[in-house]
mmJSON file of the N, C-alpha and C atoms, coordinates in Angstrom:
{"data_MODEL":{"atom_site":{
"group_PDB":["ATOM","ATOM","ATOM","ATOM","ATOM","ATOM","ATOM","ATOM","ATOM","ATOM","ATOM","ATOM","ATOM","ATOM","ATOM","ATOM","ATOM","ATOM","ATOM","ATOM","ATOM","ATOM","ATOM","ATOM","ATOM","ATOM","ATOM","ATOM","ATOM","ATOM","ATOM","ATOM","ATOM","ATOM","ATOM","ATOM","ATOM","ATOM","ATOM","ATOM","ATOM","ATOM","ATOM","ATOM","ATOM","ATOM","ATOM","ATOM","ATOM","ATOM","ATOM","ATOM","ATOM","ATOM","ATOM","ATOM","ATOM","ATOM","ATOM","ATOM","ATOM","ATOM","ATOM","ATOM","ATOM","ATOM","ATOM","ATOM","ATOM","ATOM","ATOM","ATOM","ATOM","ATOM","ATOM","ATOM","ATOM","ATOM","ATOM","ATOM","ATOM","ATOM","ATOM","ATOM","ATOM","ATOM","ATOM","ATOM","ATOM","ATOM","ATOM","ATOM","ATOM","ATOM","ATOM","ATOM","ATOM","ATOM","ATOM","ATOM","ATOM","ATOM","ATOM","ATOM","ATOM","ATOM","ATOM","ATOM","ATOM","ATOM","ATOM","ATOM","ATOM","ATOM","ATOM","ATOM","ATOM","ATOM","ATOM","ATOM","ATOM","ATOM","ATOM","ATOM","ATOM","ATOM","ATOM","ATOM","ATOM","ATOM","ATOM","ATOM","ATOM","ATOM","ATOM","ATOM","ATOM","ATOM","ATOM","ATOM","ATOM","ATOM","ATOM","ATOM","ATOM","ATOM","ATOM","ATOM","ATOM","ATOM","ATOM","ATOM","ATOM","ATOM","ATOM","ATOM","ATOM","ATOM","ATOM","ATOM","ATOM","ATOM","ATOM","ATOM","ATOM","ATOM","ATOM","ATOM","ATOM","ATOM","ATOM","ATOM","ATOM","ATOM","ATOM","ATOM","ATOM","ATOM","ATOM","ATOM","ATOM","ATOM","ATOM","ATOM","ATOM","ATOM","ATOM","ATOM","ATOM","ATOM","ATOM","ATOM","ATOM","ATOM","ATOM","ATOM","ATOM","ATOM","ATOM","ATOM","ATOM","ATOM","ATOM","ATOM"],
"id":[1,2,3,4,5,6,7,8,9,10,11,12,13,14,15,16,17,18,19,20,21,22,23,24,25,26,27,28,29,30,31,32,33,34,35,36,37,38,39,40,41,42,43,44,45,46,47,48,49,50,51,52,53,54,55,56,57,58,59,60,61,62,63,64,65,66,67,68,69,70,71,72,73,74,75,76,77,78,79,80,81,82,83,84,85,86,87,88,89,90,91,92,93,94,95,96,97,98,99,100,101,102,103,104,105,106,107,108,109,110,111,112,113,114,115,116,117,118,119,120,121,122,123,124,125,126,127,128,129,130,131,132,133,134,135,136,137,138,139,140,141,142,143,144,145,146,147,148,149,150,151,152,153,154,155,156,157,158,159,160,161,162,163,164,165,166,167,168,169,170,171,172,173,174,175,176,177,178,179,180,181,182,183,184,185,186,187,188,189,190,191,192,193,194,195,196,197,198,199,200,201,202,203,204],
"type_symbol":["N","C","C","N","C","C","N","C","C","N","C","C","N","C","C","N","C","C","N","C","C","N","C","C","N","C","C","N","C","C","N","C","C","N","C","C","N","C","C","N","C","C","N","C","C","N","C","C","N","C","C","N","C","C","N","C","C","N","C","C","N","C","C","N","C","C","N","C","C","N","C","C","N","C","C","N","C","C","N","C","C","N","C","C","N","C","C","N","C","C","N","C","C","N","C","C","N","C","C","N","C","C","N","C","C","N","C","C","N","C","C","N","C","C","N","C","C","N","C","C","N","C","C","N","C","C","N","C","C","N","C","C","N","C","C","N","C","C","N","C","C","N","C","C","N","C","C","N","C","C","N","C","C","N","C","C","N","C","C","N","C","C","N","C","C","N","C","C","N","C","C","N","C","C","N","C","C","N","C","C","N","C","C","N","C","C","N","C","C","N","C","C","N","C","C","N","C","C","N","C","C","N","C","C"],
"label_atom_id":["N","CA","C","N","CA","C","N","CA","C","N","CA","C","N","CA","C","N","CA","C","N","CA","C","N","CA","C","N","CA","C","N","CA","C","N","CA","C","N","CA","C","N","CA","C","N","CA","C","N","CA","C","N","CA","C","N","CA","C","N","CA","C","N","CA","C","N","CA","C","N","CA","C","N","CA","C","N","CA","C","N","CA","C","N","CA","C","N","CA","C","N","CA","C","N","CA","C","N","CA","C","N","CA","C","N","CA","C","N","CA","C","N","CA","C","N","CA","C","N","CA","C","N","CA","C","N","CA","C","N","CA","C","N","CA","C","N","CA","C","N","CA","C","N","CA","C","N","CA","C","N","CA","C","N","CA","C","N","CA","C","N","CA","C","N","CA","C","N","CA","C","N","CA","C","N","CA","C","N","CA","C","N","CA","C","N","CA","C","N","CA","C","N","CA","C","N","CA","C","N","CA","C","N","CA","C","N","CA","C","N","CA","C","N","CA","C","N","CA","C","N","CA","C","N","CA","C","N","CA","C","N","CA","C","N","CA","C"],
"label_alt_id":[null,null,null,null,null,null,null,null,null,null,null,null,null,null,null,null,null,null,null,null,null,null,null,null,null,null,null,null,null,null,null,null,null,null,null,null,null,null,null,null,null,null,null,null,null,null,null,null,null,null,null,null,null,null,null,null,null,null,null,null,null,null,null,null,null,null,null,null,null,null,null,null,null,null,null,null,null,null,null,null,null,null,null,null,null,null,null,null,null,null,null,null,null,null,null,null,null,null,null,null,null,null,null,null,null,null,null,null,null,null,null,null,null,null,null,null,null,null,null,null,null,null,null,null,null,null,null,null,null,null,null,null,null,null,null,null,null,null,null,null,null,null,null,null,null,null,null,null,null,null,null,null,null,null,null,null,null,null,null,null,null,null,null,null,null,null,null,null,null,null,null,null,null,null,null,null,null,null,null,null,null,null,null,null,null,null,null,null,null,null,null,null,null,null,null,null,null,null,null,null,null,null,null,null],
"label_comp_id":["MET","MET","MET","ASP","ASP","ASP","LYS","LYS","LYS","GLU","GLU","GLU","LEU","LEU","LEU","ILE","ILE","ILE","LEU","LEU","LEU","LYS","LYS","LYS","ASN","ASN","ASN","ASN","ASN","ASN","ILE","ILE","ILE","LYS","LYS","LYS","ALA","ALA","ALA","VAL","VAL","VAL","ARG","ARG","ARG","THR","THR","THR","ASN","ASN","ASN","GLN","GLN","GLN","LYS","LYS","LYS","ILE","ILE","ILE","SER","SER","SER","GLN","GLN","GLN","GLU","GLU","GLU","GLU","GLU","GLU","LEU","LEU","LEU","ALA","ALA","ALA","ASN","ASN","ASN","LEU","LEU","LEU","VAL","VAL","VAL","GLY","GLY","GLY","THR","THR","THR","THR","THR","THR","ARG","ARG","ARG","GLN","GLN","GLN","THR","THR","THR","ILE","ILE","ILE","ILE","ILE","ILE","ALA","ALA","ALA","ILE","ILE","ILE","GLU","GLU","GLU","LYS","LYS","LYS","GLY","GLY","GLY","GLN","GLN","GLN","PHE","PHE","PHE","ASN","ASN","ASN","PRO","PRO","PRO","SER","SER","SER","ALA","ALA","ALA","LYS","LYS","LYS","LEU","LEU","LEU","ALA","ALA","ALA","LEU","LEU","LEU","LEU","LEU","LEU","ILE","ILE","ILE","CYS","CYS","CYS","VAL","VAL","VAL","ALA","ALA","ALA","LEU","LEU","LEU","ASN","ASN","ASN","VAL","VAL","VAL","LYS","LYS","LYS","PHE","PHE","PHE","GLU","GLU","GLU","GLU","GLU","GLU","LEU","LEU","LEU","PHE","PHE","PHE","TYR","TYR","TYR","PHE","PHE","PHE"],
"label_asym_id":["A","A","A","A","A","A","A","A","A","A","A","A","A","A","A","A","A","A","A","A","A","A","A","A","A","A","A","A","A","A","A","A","A","A","A","A","A","A","A","A","A","A","A","A","A","A","A","A","A","A","A","A","A","A","A","A","A","A","A","A","A","A","A","A","A","A","A","A","A","A","A","A","A","A","A","A","A","A","A","A","A","A","A","A","A","A","A","A","A","A","A","A","A","A","A","A","A","A","A","A","A","A","A","A","A","A","A","A","A","A","A","A","A","A","A","A","A","A","A","A","A","A","A","A","A","A","A","A","A","A","A","A","A","A","A","A","A","A","A","A","A","A","A","A","A","A","A","A","A","A","A","A","A","A","A","A","A","A","A","A","A","A","A","A","A","A","A","A","A","A","A","A","A","A","A","A","A","A","A","A","A","A","A","A","A","A","A","A","A","A","A","A","A","A","A","A","A","A","A","A","A","A","A","A"],
"label_entity_id":["1","1","1","1","1","1","1","1","1","1","1","1","1","1","1","1","1","1","1","1","1","1","1","1","1","1","1","1","1","1","1","1","1","1","1","1","1","1","1","1","1","1","1","1","1","1","1","1","1","1","1","1","1","1","1","1","1","1","1","1","1","1","1","1","1","1","1","1","1","1","1","1","1","1","1","1","1","1","1","1","1","1","1","1","1","1","1","1","1","1","1","1","1","1","1","1","1","1","1","1","1","1","1","1","1","1","1","1","1","1","1","1","1","1","1","1","1","1","1","1","1","1","1","1","1","1","1","1","1","1","1","1","1","1","1","1","1","1","1","1","1","1","1","1","1","1","1","1","1","1","1","1","1","1","1","1","1","1","1","1","1","1","1","1","1","1","1","1","1","1","1","1","1","1","1","1","1","1","1","1","1","1","1","1","1","1","1","1","1","1","1","1","1","1","1","1","1","1","1","1","1","1","1","1"],
"label_seq_id":[1,1,1,2,2,2,3,3,3,4,4,4,5,5,5,6,6,6,7,7,7,8,8,8,9,9,9,10,10,10,11,11,11,12,12,12,13,13,13,14,14,14,15,15,15,16,16,16,17,17,17,18,18,18,19,19,19,20,20,20,21,21,21,22,22,22,23,23,23,24,24,24,25,25,25,26,26,26,27,27,27,28,28,28,29,29,29,30,30,30,31,31,31,32,32,32,33,33,33,34,34,34,35,35,35,36,36,36,37,37,37,38,38,38,39,39,39,40,40,40,41,41,41,42,42,42,43,43,43,44,44,44,45,45,45,46,46,46,47,47,47,48,48,48,49,49,49,50,50,50,51,51,51,52,52,52,53,53,53,54,54,54,55,55,55,56,56,56,57,57,57,58,58,58,59,59,59,60,60,60,61,61,61,62,62,62,63,63,63,64,64,64,65,65,65,66,66,66,67,67,67,68,68,68],
"pdbx_PDB_ins_code":[null,null,null,null,null,null,null,null,null,null,null,null,null,null,null,null,null,null,null,null,null,null,null,null,null,null,null,null,null,null,null,null,null,null,null,null,null,null,null,null,null,null,null,null,null,null,null,null,null,null,null,null,null,null,null,null,null,null,null,null,null,null,null,null,null,null,null,null,null,null,null,null,null,null,null,null,null,null,null,null,null,null,null,null,null,null,null,null,null,null,null,null,null,null,null,null,null,null,null,null,null,null,null,null,null,null,null,null,null,null,null,null,null,null,null,null,null,null,null,null,null,null,null,null,null,null,null,null,null,null,null,null,null,null,null,null,null,null,null,null,null,null,null,null,null,null,null,null,null,null,null,null,null,null,null,null,null,null,null,null,null,null,null,null,null,null,null,null,null,null,null,null,null,null,null,null,null,null,null,null,null,null,null,null,null,null,null,null,null,null,null,null,null,null,null,null,null,null,null,null,null,null,null,null],
"Cartn_x":[-67.105,-68.528,-68.479,-69.306,-69.583,-70.333,-71.359,-72.374,-71.836,-72.007,-71.724,-72.698,-72.465,-73.594,-73.93,-75.223,-75.476,-76.255,-76.075,-76.829,-78.251,-79.098,-80.386,-81.38,-82.092,-82.723,-84.077,-84.941,-86.383,-86.556,-85.522,-85.532,-86.745,-86.874,-88.039,-89.42,-89.767,-90.841,-91.103,-90.236,-90.228,-90.35,-89.643,-89.535,-91.06,-91.418,-92.826,-93.869,-93.622,-94.877,-94.953,-94.006,-93.714,-93.944,-94.057,-94.263,-93.025,-91.904,-90.621,-90.013,-89.628,-89.147,-87.701,-87.143,-85.585,-84.719,-85.42,-84.626,-84.586,-85.895,-86.046,-85.226,-85.031,-84.051,-82.634,-82.159,-80.986,-80.61,-81.399,-81.213,-80.916,-81.665,-81.815,-80.588,-79.974,-78.845,-77.571,-77.66,-76.462,-75.788,-76.715,-75.957,-76.889,-76.706,-77.431,-78.695,-79.553,-80.769,-80.126,-79.23,-78.598,-78.081,-77.514,-77.117,-78.194,-79.189,-80.257,-81.038,-80.894,-81.654,-80.516,-79.33,-78.378,-78.714,-78.834,-78.739,-79.983,-81.053,-82.615,-82.711,-81.91,-81.437,-80.605,-79.917,-78.867,-77.759,-77.451,-76.099,-75.271,-75.381,-74.307,-74.686,-73.779,-73.789,-73.314,-74.166,-73.893,-72.929,-72.132,-71.181,-72.059,-71.299,-71.869,-72.784,-71.891,-72.244,-73.699,-73.479,-74.692,-75.897,-75.752,-76.809,-77.416,-76.721,-77.141,-78.041,-77.611,-78.222,-79.443,-79.461,-80.971,-81.824,-81.313,-82.107,-82.663,-81.869,-82.623,-83.434,-82.954,-83.982,-85.284,-85.423,-86.569,-87.28,-86.435,-87.088,-87.277,-86.117,-86.31,-85.057,-85.199,-84.005,-83.145,-81.927,-81.208,-81.554,-81.776,-82.14,-83.719,-84.447,-85.731,-85.418,-84.32,-84.225,-83.094,-82.155,-81.142,-81.075,-80.841,-80.919,-80.045,-79.744,-79.163,-79.972],
"Cartn_y":[-133.229,-132.948,-131.627,-130.781,-129.56,-129.395,-130.177,-130.1,-131.252,-130.699,-131.133,-132.171,-133.333,-134.342,-134.512,-134.168,-134.085,-135.308,-136.252,-137.36,-136.888,-137.253,-136.835,-138.389,-137.954,-139.506,-139.369,-140.062,-140.377,-140.891,-141.014,-141.622,-141.278,-139.961,-139.141,-139.931,-139.757,-140.141,-141.658,-142.514,-143.924,-144.288,-143.711,-143.715,-143.493,-142.417,-141.973,-142.586,-143.116,-143.945,-145.359,-145.826,-147.179,-147.056,-145.556,-145.339,-145.84,-145.561,-145.865,-144.438,-144.253,-142.992,-143.059,-141.644,-141.622,-142.497,-142.366,-143.268,-144.558,-145.271,-146.582,-147.268,-146.078,-146.486,-146.304,-145.493,-145.167,-146.444,-147.163,-148.433,-149.655,-149.478,-150.76,-150.969,-149.461,-149.652,-149.167,-148.927,-148.952,-147.749,-146.608,-145.274,-144.275,-142.956,-142.249,-141.422,-141.022,-140.101,-138.916,-138.286,-137.338,-137.356,-138.721,-138.934,-139.178,-139.836,-140.111,-138.675,-137.571,-136.38,-135.816,-135.854,-134.864,-135.718,-137.144,-137.698,-137.212,-137.214,-137.025,-135.374,-134.437,-133.252,-132.955,-134.079,-133.762,-133.071,-132.909,-132.302,-133.513,-134.754,-135.627,-136.873,-137.346,-138.686,-139.8,-140.675,-141.779,-142.783,-143.336,-144.569,-145.46,-146.211,-147.378,-148.283,-148.693,-149.741,-149.1,-147.935,-147.339,-147.061,-146.639,-146.569,-147.91,-149.016,-150.343,-150.745,-150.568,-150.847,-150.187,-148.916,-148.259,-148.714,-149.319,-149.72,-151.289,-152.135,-153.056,-152.858,-152.058,-151.705,-151.221,-150.511,-149.994,-150.862,-151.977,-152.772,-152.265,-151.575,-150.514,-150.912,-150.884,-150.933,-149.621,-149.692,-148.58,-147.319,-147.701,-146.721,-145.894,-146.584,-146.229,-145.275,-144.988,-144.579,-143.386,-143.648,-142.546,-142.209,-140.94,-140.465,-139.206,-138.9,-137.713,-136.504],
"Cartn_z":[-36.279,-35.942,-35.339,-35.809,-35.353,-34.137,-33.854,-33.125,-31.828,-30.594,-29.259,-29.215,-28.965,-28.507,-27.178,-26.715,-25.262,-25.091,-24.201,-23.756,-23.015,-23.508,-22.876,-22.368,-21.535,-21.242,-20.543,-20.718,-20.316,-18.769,-18.218,-16.806,-15.886,-15.705,-14.825,-15.226,-16.62,-17.116,-16.851,-17.434,-17.083,-15.691,-14.759,-13.39,-12.967,-13.069,-12.601,-12.98,-14.297,-14.731,-14.166,-13.489,-12.836,-11.439,-10.831,-9.714,-8.818,-9.22,-8.541,-8.033,-6.886,-6.204,-6.816,-6.667,-6.955,-5.858,-4.773,-3.725,-4.083,-4.385,-4.651,-5.923,-7.03,-8.092,-7.558,-6.793,-6.57,-5.752,-4.817,-4.274,-4.936,-6.258,-7.017,-7.923,-8.202,-8.872,-8.177,-6.975,-6.209,-6.204,-6.219,-5.981,-5.304,-5.409,-4.33,-5.072,-4.175,-4.925,-5.592,-5.153,-5.499,-7.144,-7.147,-8.511,-9.378,-9.006,-9.933,-10.168,-9.122,-9.619,-10.699,-10.585,-11.467,-13.086,-12.952,-14.313,-14.932,-14.208,-14.778,-15.282,-14.607,-14.996,-16.033,-16.515,-17.47,-17.072,-15.764,-15.219,-14.988,-15.275,-14.996,-15.841,-16.681,-17.556,-16.82,-16.646,-16.193,-16.866,-16.013,-16.824,-17.398,-18.378,-19.175,-18.141,-17.359,-16.283,-15.527,-15.192,-14.249,-15.355,-16.574,-17.452,-17.747,-17.832,-18.083,-16.861,-15.658,-14.438,-14.401,-14.857,-14.744,-15.81,-16.707,-17.876,-17.368,-16.713,-16.28,-14.871,-13.979,-12.883,-13.574,-14.469,-15.226,-16.228,-16.605,-17.387,-18.733,-19.23,-20.526,-21.215,-22.721,-23.478,-23.46,-23.521,-23.591,-24.233,-25.709,-26.615,-26.333,-25.632,-25.24,-24.081,-23.531,-22.089,-22.357,-23.157,-23.509,-25.072,-25.282,-26.706,-26.749,-27.918,-28.29,-28.717],
"occupancy":[1.0,1.0,1.0,1.0,1.0,1.0,1.0,1.0,1.0,1.0,1.0,1.0,1.0,1.0,1.0,1.0,1.0,1.0,1.0,1.0,1.0,1.0,1.0,1.0,1.0,1.0,1.0,1.0,1.0,1.0,1.0,1.0,1.0,1.0,1.0,1.0,1.0,1.0,1.0,1.0,1.0,1.0,1.0,1.0,1.0,1.0,1.0,1.0,1.0,1.0,1.0,1.0,1.0,1.0,1.0,1.0,1.0,1.0,1.0,1.0,1.0,1.0,1.0,1.0,1.0,1.0,1.0,1.0,1.0,1.0,1.0,1.0,1.0,1.0,1.0,1.0,1.0,1.0,1.0,1.0,1.0,1.0,1.0,1.0,1.0,1.0,1.0,1.0,1.0,1.0,1.0,1.0,1.0,1.0,1.0,1.0,1.0,1.0,1.0,1.0,1.0,1.0,1.0,1.0,1.0,1.0,1.0,1.0,1.0,1.0,1.0,1.0,1.0,1.0,1.0,1.0,1.0,1.0,1.0,1.0,1.0,1.0,1.0,1.0,1.0,1.0,1.0,1.0,1.0,1.0,1.0,1.0,1.0,1.0,1.0,1.0,1.0,1.0,1.0,1.0,1.0,1.0,1.0,1.0,1.0,1.0,1.0,1.0,1.0,1.0,1.0,1.0,1.0,1.0,1.0,1.0,1.0,1.0,1.0,1.0,1.0,1.0,1.0,1.0,1.0,1.0,1.0,1.0,1.0,1.0,1.0,1.0,1.0,1.0,1.0,1.0,1.0,1.0,1.0,1.0,1.0,1.0,1.0,1.0,1.0,1.0,1.0,1.0,1.0,1.0,1.0,1.0,1.0,1.0,1.0,1.0,1.0,1.0,1.0,1.0,1.0,1.0,1.0,1.0],
"B_iso_or_equiv":[0.0,0.0,0.0,0.0,0.0,0.0,0.0,0.0,0.0,0.0,0.0,0.0,0.0,0.0,0.0,0.0,0.0,0.0,0.0,0.0,0.0,0.0,0.0,0.0,0.0,0.0,0.0,0.0,0.0,0.0,0.0,0.0,0.0,0.0,0.0,0.0,0.0,0.0,0.0,0.0,0.0,0.0,0.0,0.0,0.0,0.0,0.0,0.0,0.0,0.0,0.0,0.0,0.0,0.0,0.0,0.0,0.0,0.0,0.0,0.0,0.0,0.0,0.0,0.0,0.0,0.0,0.0,0.0,0.0,0.0,0.0,0.0,0.0,0.0,0.0,0.0,0.0,0.0,0.0,0.0,0.0,0.0,0.0,0.0,0.0,0.0,0.0,0.0,0.0,0.0,0.0,0.0,0.0,0.0,0.0,0.0,0.0,0.0,0.0,0.0,0.0,0.0,0.0,0.0,0.0,0.0,0.0,0.0,0.0,0.0,0.0,0.0,0.0,0.0,0.0,0.0,0.0,0.0,0.0,0.0,0.0,0.0,0.0,0.0,0.0,0.0,0.0,0.0,0.0,0.0,0.0,0.0,0.0,0.0,0.0,0.0,0.0,0.0,0.0,0.0,0.0,0.0,0.0,0.0,0.0,0.0,0.0,0.0,0.0,0.0,0.0,0.0,0.0,0.0,0.0,0.0,0.0,0.0,0.0,0.0,0.0,0.0,0.0,0.0,0.0,0.0,0.0,0.0,0.0,0.0,0.0,0.0,0.0,0.0,0.0,0.0,0.0,0.0,0.0,0.0,0.0,0.0,0.0,0.0,0.0,0.0,0.0,0.0,0.0,0.0,0.0,0.0,0.0,0.0,0.0,0.0,0.0,0.0,0.0,0.0,0.0,0.0,0.0,0.0],
"pdbx_formal_charge":[null,null,null,null,null,null,null,null,null,null,null,null,null,null,null,null,null,null,null,null,null,null,null,null,null,null,null,null,null,null,null,null,null,null,null,null,null,null,null,null,null,null,null,null,null,null,null,null,null,null,null,null,null,null,null,null,null,null,null,null,null,null,null,null,null,null,null,null,null,null,null,null,null,null,null,null,null,null,null,null,null,null,null,null,null,null,null,null,null,null,null,null,null,null,null,null,null,null,null,null,null,null,null,null,null,null,null,null,null,null,null,null,null,null,null,null,null,null,null,null,null,null,null,null,null,null,null,null,null,null,null,null,null,null,null,null,null,null,null,null,null,null,null,null,null,null,null,null,null,null,null,null,null,null,null,null,null,null,null,null,null,null,null,null,null,null,null,null,null,null,null,null,null,null,null,null,null,null,null,null,null,null,null,null,null,null,null,null,null,null,null,null,null,null,null,null,null,null,null,null,null,null,null,null],
"auth_seq_id":[1,1,1,2,2,2,3,3,3,4,4,4,5,5,5,6,6,6,7,7,7,8,8,8,9,9,9,10,10,10,11,11,11,12,12,12,13,13,13,14,14,14,15,15,15,16,16,16,17,17,17,18,18,18,19,19,19,20,20,20,21,21,21,22,22,22,23,23,23,24,24,24,25,25,25,26,26,26,27,27,27,28,28,28,29,29,29,30,30,30,31,31,31,32,32,32,33,33,33,34,34,34,35,35,35,36,36,36,37,37,37,38,38,38,39,39,39,40,40,40,41,41,41,42,42,42,43,43,43,44,44,44,45,45,45,46,46,46,47,47,47,48,48,48,49,49,49,50,50,50,51,51,51,52,52,52,53,53,53,54,54,54,55,55,55,56,56,56,57,57,57,58,58,58,59,59,59,60,60,60,61,61,61,62,62,62,63,63,63,64,64,64,65,65,65,66,66,66,67,67,67,68,68,68],
"auth_comp_id":["MET","MET","MET","ASP","ASP","ASP","LYS","LYS","LYS","GLU","GLU","GLU","LEU","LEU","LEU","ILE","ILE","ILE","LEU","LEU","LEU","LYS","LYS","LYS","ASN","ASN","ASN","ASN","ASN","ASN","ILE","ILE","ILE","LYS","LYS","LYS","ALA","ALA","ALA","VAL","VAL","VAL","ARG","ARG","ARG","THR","THR","THR","ASN","ASN","ASN","GLN","GLN","GLN","LYS","LYS","LYS","ILE","ILE","ILE","SER","SER","SER","GLN","GLN","GLN","GLU","GLU","GLU","GLU","GLU","GLU","LEU","LEU","LEU","ALA","ALA","ALA","ASN","ASN","ASN","LEU","LEU","LEU","VAL","VAL","VAL","GLY","GLY","GLY","THR","THR","THR","THR","THR","THR","ARG","ARG","ARG","GLN","GLN","GLN","THR","THR","THR","ILE","ILE","ILE","ILE","ILE","ILE","ALA","ALA","ALA","ILE","ILE","ILE","GLU","GLU","GLU","LYS","LYS","LYS","GLY","GLY","GLY","GLN","GLN","GLN","PHE","PHE","PHE","ASN","ASN","ASN","PRO","PRO","PRO","SER","SER","SER","ALA","ALA","ALA","LYS","LYS","LYS","LEU","LEU","LEU","ALA","ALA","ALA","LEU","LEU","LEU","LEU","LEU","LEU","ILE","ILE","ILE","CYS","CYS","CYS","VAL","VAL","VAL","ALA","ALA","ALA","LEU","LEU","LEU","ASN","ASN","ASN","VAL","VAL","VAL","LYS","LYS","LYS","PHE","PHE","PHE","GLU","GLU","GLU","GLU","GLU","GLU","LEU","LEU","LEU","PHE","PHE","PHE","TYR","TYR","TYR","PHE","PHE","PHE"],
"auth_asym_id":["A","A","A","A","A","A","A","A","A","A","A","A","A","A","A","A","A","A","A","A","A","A","A","A","A","A","A","A","A","A","A","A","A","A","A","A","A","A","A","A","A","A","A","A","A","A","A","A","A","A","A","A","A","A","A","A","A","A","A","A","A","A","A","A","A","A","A","A","A","A","A","A","A","A","A","A","A","A","A","A","A","A","A","A","A","A","A","A","A","A","A","A","A","A","A","A","A","A","A","A","A","A","A","A","A","A","A","A","A","A","A","A","A","A","A","A","A","A","A","A","A","A","A","A","A","A","A","A","A","A","A","A","A","A","A","A","A","A","A","A","A","A","A","A","A","A","A","A","A","A","A","A","A","A","A","A","A","A","A","A","A","A","A","A","A","A","A","A","A","A","A","A","A","A","A","A","A","A","A","A","A","A","A","A","A","A","A","A","A","A","A","A","A","A","A","A","A","A","A","A","A","A","A","A"],
"auth_atom_id":["N","CA","C","N","CA","C","N","CA","C","N","CA","C","N","CA","C","N","CA","C","N","CA","C","N","CA","C","N","CA","C","N","CA","C","N","CA","C","N","CA","C","N","CA","C","N","CA","C","N","CA","C","N","CA","C","N","CA","C","N","CA","C","N","CA","C","N","CA","C","N","CA","C","N","CA","C","N","CA","C","N","CA","C","N","CA","C","N","CA","C","N","CA","C","N","CA","C","N","CA","C","N","CA","C","N","CA","C","N","CA","C","N","CA","C","N","CA","C","N","CA","C","N","CA","C","N","CA","C","N","CA","C","N","CA","C","N","CA","C","N","CA","C","N","CA","C","N","CA","C","N","CA","C","N","CA","C","N","CA","C","N","CA","C","N","CA","C","N","CA","C","N","CA","C","N","CA","C","N","CA","C","N","CA","C","N","CA","C","N","CA","C","N","CA","C","N","CA","C","N","CA","C","N","CA","C","N","CA","C","N","CA","C","N","CA","C","N","CA","C","N","CA","C","N","CA","C","N","CA","C","N","CA","C","N","CA","C"],
"pdbx_PDB_model_num":[1,1,1,1,1,1,1,1,1,1,1,1,1,1,1,1,1,1,1,1,1,1,1,1,1,1,1,1,1,1,1,1,1,1,1,1,1,1,1,1,1,1,1,1,1,1,1,1,1,1,1,1,1,1,1,1,1,1,1,1,1,1,1,1,1,1,1,1,1,1,1,1,1,1,1,1,1,1,1,1,1,1,1,1,1,1,1,1,1,1,1,1,1,1,1,1,1,1,1,1,1,1,1,1,1,1,1,1,1,1,1,1,1,1,1,1,1,1,1,1,1,1,1,1,1,1,1,1,1,1,1,1,1,1,1,1,1,1,1,1,1,1,1,1,1,1,1,1,1,1,1,1,1,1,1,1,1,1,1,1,1,1,1,1,1,1,1,1,1,1,1,1,1,1,1,1,1,1,1,1,1,1,1,1,1,1,1,1,1,1,1,1,1,1,1,1,1,1,1,1,1,1,1,1]
}}}
């Protein structure tokens, strides 16, 4: 595969639509606000476990939140 796959996400849009702060989401999934910021900006890819925890916390399917 010639193209590098970059994992993108809709976390910020979904989170703000649900009126959940970065701090609240971080607390729900057991991480820090800084980690949520980095994930939203695409600077950090979450582990599979953290990605699934975020999906559960936001009540969104994985494929609706993360994409290439």
